[in-house]
C-alpha positions in Angstrom: -35.8 89.4 -38.1 -32.3 88.9 -36.7 -33.6 88.8 -33.2 -36.3 86.2 -34.2 -33.7 84.1 -35.9 -31.3 84.3 -32.9 -34.2 83.4 -30.6 -35.1 80.4 -32.8 -31.5 79.3 -32.9 -31.2 79.7 -29.1 -34.4 77.5 -28.6 -33.0 74.9 -31.0 -29.7 74.9 -29.1 -31.5 74.6 -25.8 -33.5 71.7 -27.2 -30.4 70.0 -28.4 -28.7 70.4 -25.0 -31.8 69.0 -23.3 -31.9 66.0 -25.7 -28.2 65.5 -25.1 -28.7 65.8 -21.4 -31.5 63.2 -21.5 -29.4 60.8 -23.6 -26.5 61.2 -21.1 -28.9 60.8 -18.2 -30.3 57.6 -19.8 -26.8 56.3 -20.3 -25.9 57.4 -16.8 -28.8 55.3 -15.5 -28.0 52.3 -17.6 -24.5 52.0 -16.1 -23.8 48.7 -14.4 -21.2 50.5 -12.4 -22.1 52.8 -9.6 -21.8 56.5 -10.3 -21.6 59.5 -8.1 -21.2 63.2 -8.9 -20.3 65.4 -5.9 -18.3 68.3 -4.6 -16.0 68.9 -1.7 -17.1 71.4 0.9 -15.8 72.9 4.0 -17.9 72.5 7.2 -18.3 75.3 9.7 -15.9 73.5 12.0 -13.2 73.6 9.3 -13.4 69.9 8.3 -13.7 68.8 4.7 -16.8 66.9 3.5 -18.2 65.6 0.3 -21.7 66.4 -0.9 -23.7 64.1 -3.2 -25.0 66.0 -6.3 -26.3 62.9 -8.1 -26.1 59.1 -8.0 -27.4 56.5 -10.4 -29.6 53.4 -9.8 -26.6 51.1 -9.7 -25.3 53.1 -6.7 -28.6 52.8 -5.0 -28.6 49.0 -5.5 -25.0 48.6 -4.3 -25.3 50.9 -1.3 -28.9 50.2 -0.4 -29.6 53.9 0.0 -32.4 55.6 -2.1 -31.2 58.5 -4.3 -33.6 60.9 -2.6 -31.9 60.3 0.7 -28.4 60.8 -0.8 -28.6 63.8 -3.1 -27.8 67.0 -1.2 -26.4 65.2 1.8 -22.8 64.6 2.7 -20.6 61.6 3.0 -20.2 62.2 6.8 -24.0 62.1 7.1 -24.5 59.0 5.1 -21.5 56.9 6.0 -19.9 58.4 9.1 -17.8 55.3 9.9 -15.8 55.4 6.6 -16.1 59.1 5.8 -12.8 60.4 7.1 -10.5 58.3 4.7 -12.7 58.8 1.7 -13.0 62.6 2.1 -9.2 62.8 2.0 -9.1 60.9 -1.3 -11.9 62.9 -2.8 -10.5 66.3 -1.8 -7.1 65.5 -3.3 -8.8 64.7 -6.7 -11.0 67.8 -6.4 -8.2 70.1 -5.7 -5.3 68.6 -7.7 -7.4 67.4 -10.6 -5.3 64.1 -10.8 -7.4 61.0 -11.5 -7.1 58.2 -9.0 -8.0 54.6 -8.8 -8.1 52.3 -5.8 -9.6 49.1 -4.4 -11.1 49.3 -1.0 -13.4 47.4 1.3 -16.4 49.5 2.4 -17.3 48.1 5.9 -20.6 49.9 6.0 -22.0 47.6 3.2 -19.4 44.9 3.6 -18.4 45.1 -0.1 -15.2 45.4 -2.0 -15.2 48.2 -4.6 -13.0 49.0 -7.6 -13.1 52.9 -7.6 -12.1 55.4 -10.3 -12.2 59.1 -9.4 -11.7 62.2 -11.7 -12.4 65.9 -11.7 -15.2 66.9 -14.2 -15.2 70.5 -13.1 -13.2 72.5 -10.4 -14.2 71.5 -7.0 -16.2 68.5 -8.2 -15.4 64.8 -8.3 -17.0 62.1 -10.4 -16.8 58.6 -9.0 -17.3 55.4 -11.0 -17.0 52.1 -9.1 -17.7 48.4 -9.6 -18.6 45.8 -7.0 -15.8 43.3 -7.1 -16.7 41.4 -3.9 -17.3 38.1 -5.7 -14.1 38.5 -7.7 -12.1 39.4 -4.6 -13.5 36.5 -2.7 -12.7 34.2 -5.6 -9.2 35.6 -5.7 -8.8 35.1 -2.0 -10.0 31.5 -2.3 -7.6 30.9 -5.1 -4.7 32.4 -3.1 -5.7 30.3 -0.1 -5.9 27.3 -2.4 -2.5 28.0 -3.9 -1.0 28.6 -0.4 -2.6 25.3 0.8 -1.2 23.6 -2.3 2.3 25.1 -1.7 2.4 23.9 1.9 0.9 20.5 1.0 3.6 20.1 -1.7 6.4 21.1 0.7 5.2 18.7 3.4 4.5 15.8 1.0 7.1 13.0 0.8 6.9 13.4 -2.9 8.7 16.0 -5.0 6.2 17.9 -7.2 7.4 19.4 -10.4 6.1 20.8 -13.7 7.6 20.9 -17.2 7.1 22.9 -20.4 5.6 21.1 -23.4 9.2 20.5 -24.7 10.0 18.6 -21.4 12.2 21.3 -19.7 11.4 21.4 -16.0 10.2 24.9 -15.1 9.3 24.5 -11.4 10.2 21.9 -8.8 9.7 21.6 -5.0 12.5 22.8 -2.8 12.9 19.2 -1.4 14.7 18.3 -4.6 17.5 20.7 -3.8 17.5 19.5 -0.2 17.9 15.9 -1.4 20.4 16.3 -4.2 22.0 19.8 -4.0 21.0 20.4 -7.6 18.5 23.0 -8.9 16.6 20.5 -11.0 15.3 23.2 -13.4 15.7 22.8 -17.2 17.6 19.6 -17.8 19.8 19.9 -14.7 17.9 17.1 -13.0 19.7 14.7 -15.4 23.0 15.4 -13.6 21.8 13.6 -10.5 20.9 10.3 -12.2 22.9 7.1 -11.6 25.3 6.5 -14.5 23.6 3.1 -15.2 20.1 4.7 -15.2 20.8 8.0 -16.9 20.3 7.3 -20.6 17.3 5.0 -20.2 15.6 7.5 -17.9 16.2 10.4 -20.3 15.0 8.3 -23.2 11.8 7.3 -21.4 11.1 11.0 -20.6 11.8 12.1 -24.2 9.5 9.4 -25.5 6.7 10.6 -23.3 7.2 14.2 -24.2 7.2 13.3 -27.9 4.1 11.0 -27.8 2.1 12.6 -24.9 1.9 9.3 -23.1 2.2 9.3 -19.3 5.7 9.1 -17.9 6.5 6.3 -15.3 10.1 5.5 -14.4 12.1 3.9 -11.6 15.7 5.3 -11.4 18.4 6.1 -8.9 19.3 9.6 -7.8 22.5 10.7 -6.1 21.9 12.2 -2.7 23.9 15.0 -1.0 25.9 12.4 1.0 27.0 10.7 -2.2 24.7 7.6 -1.8 22.2 6.6 -4.5 18.6 6.1 -3.7 15.8 4.6 -5.8 13.1 7.0 -7.0 9.8 6.6 -8.7 8.9 9.5 -11.1 5.6 9.9 -12.8 4.1 12.7 -15.0 0.9 13.4 -16.9 0.3 16.0 -19.6 -2.3 18.7 -19.4 -3.9 19.6 -22.7 -5.2 22.9 -24.0 -8.4 23.7 -25.7 -6.9 22.9 -29.1 -5.6 19.5 -28.0 -1.9 20.5 -27.6 0.1 19.9 -24.5 0.4 23.0 -22.4 2.2 21.6 -19.4 3.4 18.5 -17.7 2.7 17.8 -14.0 4.9 15.3 -12.3 6.1 13.8 -8.9 9.2 12.1 -7.8 9.0 9.9 -4.7 11.8 8.3 -2.7 11.0 4.6 -2.8 14.4 3.3 -1.8 13.4 1.7 1.5 10.3 0.1 -0.1 12.3 -0.9 -3.1 15.0 -2.5 -1.0 12.4 -4.3 1.1 10.6 -5.6 -2.0 14.0 -6.7 -3.4 14.8 -8.5 -0.2 11.4 -10.0 -0.1 11.8 -11.2 -3.7 15.2 -12.7 -2.9 13.7 -14.4 0.2 10.7 -15.7 -1.8 13.2 -17.0 -4.4 15.2 -18.7 -1.7 12.1 -20.1 -0.1 10.8 -21.4 -3.4 14.1 -23.0 -4.1 14.1 -24.6 -0.6 10.5 -25.7 -1.1 11.4 -27.2 -4.5 14.4 -28.9 -2.9 12.3 -30.2 0.0 9.6 -31.5 -2.4 12.2 -33.1 -4.5 13.8 -34.8 -1.5 10.4 -35.9 -0.3 9.5 -37.3 -3.7 12.9 -39.1 -3.8 12.3 -40.5 -0.3 8.8 -41.5 -1.3 10.0 -43.2 -4.4 13.2 -44.8 -3.0 11.9 -45.9 0.4 12.0 -49.7 0.9 9.1 -49.3 3.4 5.5 -48.9 2.4 4.5 -45.2 2.4 0.7 -44.9 2.3 -1.7 -42.0 2.6 -5.0 -43.0 4.1 -8.3 -41.2 4.6 -9.5 -41.3 8.2 -12.1 -43.8 7.0 -9.3 -46.2 5.8 -9.5 -45.5 2.1 -6.2 -45.5 0.3 -5.3 -42.1 -1.3 -1.8 -42.8 -2.4 1.0 -45.4 -2.1 4.7 -45.4 -3.1 6.4 -47.9 -5.4 7.4 -50.2 -2.4 3.8 -51.4 -2.5 4.6 -53.4 -5.6 7.9 -54.7 -4.2 6.3 -55.8 -0.9 2.8 -56.8 -1.8 2.8 -57.0 -5.6 0.1 -54.5 -6.1 0.2 -51.5 -8.4 -1.0 -48.2 -6.7 -4.0 -48.0 -9.0 -5.2 -51.4 -7.8 -5.8 -50.3 -4.2 -6.6 -46.6 -4.5 -10.0 -45.8 -3.0 -10.3 -49.3 -1.4 -11.1 -49.8 2.3 -8.8 -52.3 4.1 -8.6 -54.4 1.0 -5.2 -55.9 1.7 -5.8 -56.8 5.4 -5.7 -60.4 6.4 -9.3 -61.6 7.3 -8.2 -62.8 10.7 -6.7 -59.3 11.5 -9.7 -57.3 10.2 -10.9 -56.4 13.7 -7.4 -55.5 14.8 -7.0 -53.4 11.7 -10.1 -51.4 12.5 -8.8 -50.7 16.0 -5.4 -49.6 14.6 -7.2 -47.3 12.1 -9.2 -45.7 15.0 -6.0 -45.2 16.9 -4.2 -43.7 13.8 -7.1 -41.3 13.2 -6.9 -39.8 16.7 -3.3 -40.1 18.0 -1.1 -41.8 15.5 0.6 -45.2 15.6 3.9 -46.6 17.0 4.7 -50.0 15.6 1.3 -51.7 15.5 1.5 -54.9 13.4 -1.2 -56.1 11.1 -1.0 -58.9 8.6 -1.6 -58.2 4.9 -2.4 -60.5 2.0 -0.1 -60.0 -1.0 -1.3 -60.2 -4.5 0.3 -63.7 -4.8 -1.7 -64.8 -1.8 1.2 -64.9 0.6 0.9 -63.3 4.1 3.1 -60.4 5.0 3.5 -59.0 8.5 3.5 -55.2 8.4 4.5 -52.9 11.3 2.8 -49.5 11.0 3.8 -46.1 12.3 1.8 -42.9 11.6 1.6 -39.3 12.9 -1.7 -37.8 14.0 -4.0 -36.9 11.0 -3.4 -33.7 9.1 -6.3 -32.2 7.1 -8.2 -35.5 7.3 -5.3 -37.6 6.0 -3.2 -40.2 7.8 0.4 -40.4 6.6 1.6 -44.0 7.5 4.8 -45.9 7.0 4.7 -49.8 7.0 7.8 -52.0 7.3 7.7 -55.6 6.2 8.8 -57.5 9.3 7.7 -61.0 7.9 11.3 -62.2 7.7 12.1 -60.8 11.1 9.2 -62.4 12.8 10.0 -65.7 11.1 13.6 -65.4 12.3 12.3 -64.6 15.8 10.1 -67.8 15.8 13.0 -69.9 14.5 15.3 -68.5 17.2 12.8 -69.2 19.9 12.4 -72.8 18.6 16.1 -73.3 18.5 16.4 -72.0 22.0 13.7 -74.3 23.2 15.4 -77.3 21.6 18.8 -76.3 23.0 17.2 -75.9 26.5 15.6 -79.4 26.2 18.9 -81.1 25.4 20.7 -79.0 28.1 18.2 -80.1 30.8 18.0 -83.8 29.8 21.7 -84.4 29.6 23.3 -86.6 32.4 26.6 -84.7 31.9 27.5 -81.6 34.0 26.7 -78.6 31.7 26.6 -74.9 32.3 27.2 -71.5 30.6 30.0 -69.1 31.6 30.7 -65.5 30.8 34.2 -64.8 29.3 35.4 -63.8 32.8 34.2 -67.1 34.3 30.9 -66.1 35.9 28.4 -69.0 35.9 25.1 -67.9 34.2 23.3 -71.3 33.9 23.8 -74.9 35.1 21.7 -78.0 34.2 19.9 -80.2 36.7 22.5 -83.0 36.5 25.3 -80.7 37.6 23.3 -79.2 40.5 22.2 -82.6 41.7 25.8 -83.9 41.5 27.2 -81.2 43.8 24.0 -81.0 45.9 23.6 -77.3 45.3 20.7 -75.0 44.5 20.8 -72.7 41.5 21.0 -69.6 43.6 24.1 -71.1 45.3 26.1 -71.0 42.1 24.5 -68.8 39.5 26.2 -65.4 39.2 29.3 -66.6 41.0 32.8 -67.5 39.7 33.0 -71.0 38.3 35.8 -71.9 40.6 33.9 -71.0 43.7 31.5 -74.0 43.4 32.4 -77.5 44.5 32.5 -79.1 41.1 35.4 -81.3 41.7 
């Protein structure tokens, strides 16, 4: 009976071990990680090698080698190009029994593996590894991106910086120190602010930190050489998943040259605007105060504008002639006026005279000057020369009367310059001395035989 019971217990134990082995094997096969069980061996030539005792399906997928081709073969047979280094790692674990972990690139399959090795029994090594190629490549891309960002920041004309949620600067480009000689971290950047800008700049930053609104400020910073330069600082908050600010990202840009140029341009514009206003005012005063007619015509002769002298000279209000075509021209000068208009519309005028009919019916003689047209408009100035022309006519009449008396007189008469040169002699005097005009005109009076 005892032997039967012992045999039954032994069979039960064997069944339990087999069930356990099956469960372990099932778990072994379901691993997402690759698994290898092997042992280190010595080859006839004295070299070390590693023999595969078992591998799981994940190993097959990762390595692309069927289990049947791997179990019982050695590492040098399966992967001769990488075997030498791996055999050394594995033999150290098998002999010393110290677990080891490493991250290596396996060139044979061009994959990055995270490998854990331990000793399950003397001379044996169990290897658990994960394929981290995607993660490694993502990490490399991230590192490249960060390196690219770092170089881009250092080469950028702007100073990049970040700050904690409370507003303390925790990182800043090295260009800040190059410019100012200050570290810039924490609140040390405030030391470089111009005294006149310090408090308002700090207040603006604190308001943004408190409210979460973007920061935008122009302020002056003291450079290493002691000069102050205008800067433009901006910052935006980054929010976490719960809506709280987790970091501020900002830039500071040297805008001194641009700011100075803009200020100079503003001053220039202000000066030009003042000069333009002054010029316009002077023009308006000249327009209003001119005693001559100032008229703007279209090239077709229609009146566009006229100054107050229109009423003084011709008696018309500006509104009475606006838009009219040659309304004020004397009928007898209409053809002449058309010719003058044609000339004005092409090359301007220089003193052409045309008679005009005043509102009271009187006739006024107007002498016109005009520059060539600008944008389809003729800017003309007309001077009332009626009195001058009347005076000219009166003078010519008086001269004619004087000459008639001069010639008809029986007395000797002539005209002398202050120094005694004879400029004119009447017929009676020339006949009396039996001389011709050319014999005496232009000569001294005493040189002619008057006596």
